[in-house]
C-alpha positions in Angstrom: 5.9 10.7 18.6 6.8 7.8 20.9 5.7 4.2 20.0 2.9 4.5 22.6 1.7 7.8 21.2 1.6 6.2 17.7 -0.2 3.2 19.0 -2.9 5.4 20.5 -3.6 6.8 17.0 -3.6 3.5 15.2 -7.4 3.6 14.7 -7.5 4.2 10.9 -9.4 7.4 11.2 -8.6 10.1 8.6 -7.8 13.6 9.9 -7.0 16.8 8.0 -3.4 17.7 7.1 -2.0 20.3 4.6 -3.1 19.3 1.2 -5.5 16.6 2.2 -5.9 13.9 4.9 -3.8 11.3 6.8 -4.5 8.2 8.9 -2.5 5.7 10.9 -3.7 2.2 10.1 -4.8 -0.2 12.7 -2.7 -3.2 13.6 -2.1 -5.5 16.5 1.5 -6.1 15.5 4.3 -4.0 17.2 6.2 -3.8 13.9 4.6 -2.7 10.7 6.6 -2.1 7.5 6.6 -2.2 3.7 3.2 -0.9 2.7 1.6 -1.5 -0.7 -1.5 0.2 -2.0 -4.0 -0.9 -4.6 -7.2 0.7 -5.9 -9.8 -2.0 -6.2 -12.4 -2.1 -9.1 -15.2 -1.0 -6.7 -13.2 2.1 -5.7 -12.0 0.8 -2.4 -8.4 1.1 -1.4 -6.5 -2.0 -0.2 -3.3 -1.6 1.9 -1.1 -4.6 2.6 2.1 -4.7 4.7 4.2 -7.0 6.8 3.8 -7.1 10.6 5.1 -9.0 13.7 7.8 -8.3 16.2 11.0 -7.8 14.1 11.8 -8.0 10.4 13.4 -11.4 9.8 11.5 -13.2 12.6 9.2 -16.1 11.8 6.2 -14.3 13.3 6.3 -11.7 10.5 3.3 -12.1 8.3 1.3 -10.2 5.7 -1.6 -8.0 6.9 -4.2 -6.0 5.1 -6.8 -3.3 5.7 -9.5 -1.8 3.4 -10.6 1.8 3.1 -14.1 1.3 1.6 -15.5 3.7 -1.0 -16.4 7.1 0.5 -15.3 5.9 3.9 -13.0 8.0 6.1 -11.8 5.2 8.4 -9.7 2.2 7.5 -11.1 -1.2 8.4 -9.5 -3.7 10.9 -6.2 -5.3 10.1 -6.4 -8.9 8.9 -3.6 -11.4 8.7 -3.4 -13.0 5.3 -0.4 -15.4 5.6 0.7 -18.0 8.1 4.1 -19.6 7.4 5.4 -20.3 10.9 8.9 -21.0 9.7 9.6 -18.0 7.5 9.5 -14.2 7.7 6.9 -13.2 5.1 7.7 -9.8 3.7 7.2 -7.3 0.8 3.6 -7.8 -0.2 2.3 -6.5 -3.6 -1.2 -6.6 -4.9 -2.0 -7.3 -8.6 -5.4 -6.8 -10.2 -5.3 -9.1 -13.2 -7.0 -8.2 -16.5 -9.7 -10.7 -15.6 -10.3 -8.8 -12.3 -8.7 -11.3 -9.9 -7.0 -9.8 -6.8 -3.7 -11.5 -6.3 -1.2 -11.2 -3.4 2.5 -11.8 -4.1 5.0 -11.8 -1.2 8.4 -13.1 -0.2 9.1 -15.7 2.5 12.6 -16.2 3.9 14.2 -18.0 6.9 15.5 -15.4 9.4 17.7 -12.8 7.8 18.7 -15.0 4.9 17.3 -13.1 2.0 19.3 -15.3 -0.4 16.9 -18.1 0.6 13.7 -16.2 -0.1 10.9 -17.7 -2.1 8.2 -15.7 -3.9 4.6 -16.8 -3.1 1.2 -15.9 -4.7 -2.4 -16.2 -3.4 -5.7 -15.1 -4.8 -7.7 -12.8 -2.4 -11.3 -12.2 -2.0 -12.4 -8.8 -0.7 -16.0 -8.3 0.6 -16.5 -4.9 2.1 -13.8 -4.5 4.7 -13.2 -8.2 4.9 -10.2 -9.8 3.1 -9.6 -13.6 2.8 -6.7 -15.3 1.2 -6.8 -18.5 -0.9 -4.2 -21.3 -1.1 -0.6 -20.3 -1.5 1.7 -21.3 -4.4 5.4 -20.9 -4.9 6.2 -19.2 -8.2 9.2 -21.5 -8.8 11.7 -18.7 -9.0 15.3 -19.3 -7.8 16.2 -19.0 -4.1 16.9 -15.4 -3.2 14.3 -13.8 -5.5 12.7 -10.7 -4.0 9.9 -8.4 -5.0 8.7 -4.9 -4.0 7.1 -3.0 -6.9 3.9 -3.5 -8.9 3.4 -5.9 -11.8 2.4 -4.5 -15.2 0.7 -6.1 -18.2 2.4 -6.0 -21.6 0.5 -5.1 -24.7 0.4 -8.8 -25.6 -1.1 -9.7 -22.3 2.0 -11.1 -20.6 2.6 -10.3 -16.9 5.8 -8.5 -16.1 7.1 -8.8 -12.5 10.1 -6.6 -11.4 12.6 -8.5 -9.3 15.8 -8.2 -7.4 18.0 -11.3 -6.9 19.8 -11.8 -3.6 22.3 -14.1 -5.3 23.6 -16.7 -2.8 27.3 -17.0 -1.9 28.1 -20.5 -0.7 29.4 -20.4 2.9 28.7 -16.7 3.3 25.9 -14.7 4.9 23.7 -12.4 2.8 24.4 -8.7 3.2 23.2 -7.3 -0.1 26.6 -7.1 -1.8 25.7 -9.4 -4.7 22.1 -8.3 -5.3 21.1 -7.6 -9.0 18.0 -6.6 -10.9 15.8 -8.7 -13.2 12.2 -9.1 -14.4 10.1 -12.2 -14.5 7.6 -12.7 -17.4 4.6 -15.0 -17.3 2.7 -15.9 -20.5 0.1 -18.1 -18.7 -1.4 -15.9 -16.0 1.3 -16.7 -13.3 1.6 -20.4 -13.8 5.2 -20.3 -15.1 7.8 -17.6 -15.2 10.9 -16.8 -17.2 13.6 -14.4 -15.9 15.5 -11.7 -17.8 18.4 -10.0 -16.0 19.1 -6.3 -16.2 22.7 -5.8 -17.4 25.3 -4.1 -15.2 23.0 -3.9 -12.1 25.0 -4.9 -9.0 23.3 -3.1 -6.1 20.3 -2.0 -8.1 17.2 -3.4 -6.3 13.5 -2.7 -5.8 13.2 -2.2 -9.6 10.0 -0.1 -10.1 8.7 0.1 -13.7 6.6 2.8 -15.3 4.9 2.4 -18.7 5.3 5.3 -21.1 3.9 4.9 -24.6 3.8 2.0 -27.0 6.3 -0.6 -25.7 8.6 1.9 -23.9 9.1 1.4 -20.1 11.4 3.1 -17.7 12.6 1.6 -14.4 13.9 3.2 -11.2 16.1 1.5 -8.6 17.0 1.7 -4.9 20.8 1.3 -4.6 22.7 -0.8 -2.1 25.6 1.7 -2.5 23.4 4.5 -1.0 24.4 7.0 -3.7 21.6 7.9 -6.2 18.3 6.5 -7.5 19.2 4.8 -10.8 17.2 4.6 -14.0 17.0 2.3 -17.0 14.9 2.0 -20.1 13.2 -0.7 -22.2 12.0 -0.2 -25.8 10.5 -3.7 -26.3 7.9 -4.0 -23.5 10.4 -5.0 -20.8 12.2 -7.9 -22.7 15.5 -6.1 -22.6 16.8 -3.2 -20.5 19.6 -0.7 -20.7 22.1 -0.6 -17.8 21.0 1.5 -14.8 22.5 5.0 -14.7 22.1 7.6 -11.9 19.4 10.2 -11.7 19.8 13.4 -9.7 17.9 12.1 -6.7 20.0 10.8 -3.7 19.2 7.4 -2.3 19.9 5.9 1.1 19.6 2.2 0.3 15.9 2.4 1.1 12.8 1.8 -0.9 11.2 4.2 -3.4 7.7 4.4 -4.8 7.1 5.5 -8.4 4.1 6.2 -10.7 3.2 8.1 -13.8 0.6 10.8 -13.2 -2.3 11.4 -15.5 -0.6 14.6 -16.8 2.5 12.5 -17.9 4.9 13.5 -15.1 6.8 10.8 -13.2 6.2 11.1 -9.4 8.6 9.4 -7.0 8.3 9.2 -3.3 11.6 8.6 -1.5 14.1 9.7 1.1 16.4 12.1 -0.9 19.4 11.3 1.3 22.6 9.5 0.4 25.6 8.0 2.3 27.6 11.2 1.4 25.1 13.2 3.5 25.4 11.2 6.7 27.9 9.3 8.8 25.2 6.9 10.3 26.1 3.3 9.6 25.1 -0.2 10.8 26.6 -3.6 10.0 23.6 -5.0 8.1 19.8 -5.0 7.9 19.5 -8.0 10.2 22.3 -7.3 12.7 20.0 -7.4 15.7 18.1 -10.7 15.2 20.2 -12.4 17.9 20.3 -15.7 16.0 23.5 -17.8 15.9 25.2 -17.8 12.5 28.9 -18.2 12.4 29.2 -17.7 8.6 31.1 -14.5 7.6 29.3 -11.8 5.7 29.6 -12.0 2.0 32.8 -10.3 0.8 33.5 -8.4 -2.4 30.6 -7.3 -4.6 29.2 -3.8 -4.4 29.9 -3.1 -0.7 26.4 -2.1 0.5 25.9 0.7 3.0 23.3 0.4 5.8 22.0 2.8 8.4 21.8 6.1 6.4 18.8 8.1 7.7 15.4 7.3 6.2 13.8 10.8 6.3 12.5 13.2 5.2 9.9 11.6 3.1 9.5 13.6 -0.1 7.6 13.6 -3.4 9.9 14.3 -6.4 8.5 15.2 -9.8 10.0 14.8 -13.3 8.9 16.3 -16.6 11.4 14.3 -18.7 10.4 10.7 -18.1 12.4 10.4 -15.0 15.8 11.5 -16.3 15.8 14.4 -13.9 13.6 15.4 -11.0 13.3 19.1 -10.9 10.6 19.6 -8.2 10.2 18.3 -4.6 7.4 18.4 -2.0 8.2 17.3 1.6 5.5 15.1 2.9 6.8 14.6 6.4 10.0 15.4 8.4 11.9 13.4 11.0 15.4 12.6 11.9 15.1 9.3 10.0 17.3 7.4 12.4 17.3 3.7 11.4 20.3 2.2 13.3 17.9 -0.2 14.8 14.7 -2.0 13.5 13.2 -2.1 17.0 9.7 -0.8 17.0 9.1 -0.4 20.7 12.2 1.4 22.2 11.5 4.6 20.4 15.0 4.9 18.8 13.8 4.2 15.2 12.5 7.4 13.5 12.3 6.3 9.9 9.7 7.4 7.3 10.3 4.8 4.7 9.2 2.3 2.1 6.6 4.5 0.4 4.1 3.4 -2.2 2.2 5.9 -4.5 -0.7 5.8 -6.9 -3.1 8.3 -8.4 -6.8 7.8 -8.4 -9.2 8.5 -11.3 -10.3 11.7 -9.5 -6.7 13.0 -9.5 -6.0 12.4 -5.8 -2.6 11.0 -4.9 -2.5 8.2 -2.4 0.7 7.5 -0.5 1.4 5.0 2.3 4.7 4.5 4.2 6.3 3.2 7.4 6.0 5.4 10.4 9.0 4.7 12.8 8.6 1.0 12.2 5.6 1.1 14.5 2.8 1.7 12.1 1.7 2.2 8.5 0.6 5.8 7.6 -1.7 6.7 4.7 -1.7 10.2 3.2 -4.2 11.5 0.6 -3.1 14.7 -1.3 -4.8 16.8 -3.9 -2.8 17.4 -7.1 -3.5 21.1 -6.8 -1.8 21.2 -3.4 1.2 19.2 -4.7 1.6 21.6 -7.6 1.5 24.6 -5.3 3.9 23.1 -2.8 6.5 21.9 -5.3 9.8 23.8 -5.1 
């Protein structure tokens, strides 16, 4: 589809597809990326993402839409943030044990991810209408980024997966010194303490899954564009083993992970690596057109950008994510992502997926469609099981 053809279908209406339904969410922005899904206590589905003209631009803000219970059309897009000096990105929604709906997001100047701050706001959702309260900086170090859901420890502490875009004085961020960490709050988000994941250069977008007792596993996107990596914690996320590779290729793009009700780990991703493509670009922000005479950061893990972001596949594991033996293709495309432009038709990525399972067993997935829109897919578990190869 061309950008105009996608725009014509951005009405939020669900239509049939193999295994379930799909919809392209409404938005007035020309670029829409980094979706997050959350099931609300009343059964509604809340989707957030960032939208504007181009990732890194100061007009990028957080937007949201609601799929009300039993509805088949998503509500209108609503803008939730308004920092005119920073690019507001990577929203996540957290439903606290007390039932509060809390939005977390990053905010950075231009392409300088090493200057990003993490912000939180409490939201109020009434029907299809979403309003945001006052913003508050979490007080985490410059360069802190988020992407994956929070979890609650058995003792009630909040656990927030992080990746740290560690600043290099006099050098421009390019991902070469990014590392993984978690932040823990004992006071409902008022203050946070950071624990680093050992031996994690290039391991980002840490996505945690709770198993049993105090055991957690985490999965990582890799700047090196080789494989999805995995680590474990046996103490509720206080300490972690070093990340090691799984058998799933990774293209230095985001993954979405959840544990299904039957115990399997489900991961949505682009199972493509740098070894499978020659496509390359200088950096994520190489087309912002803003003057910056600093050199790119040198040394570190040597990140790879531009590897295709397609197909979009659901990978299934029966051994707590050590190996993924089954795969279901959700959508095919060339995945070309040598440009972030959303209007010239060159970008063909299916990326940044998020996944959750509802109480009725249905699997909800949202992802970026060619940087032009956010797409939602609802699949039955029976279909997934039948399609898995």
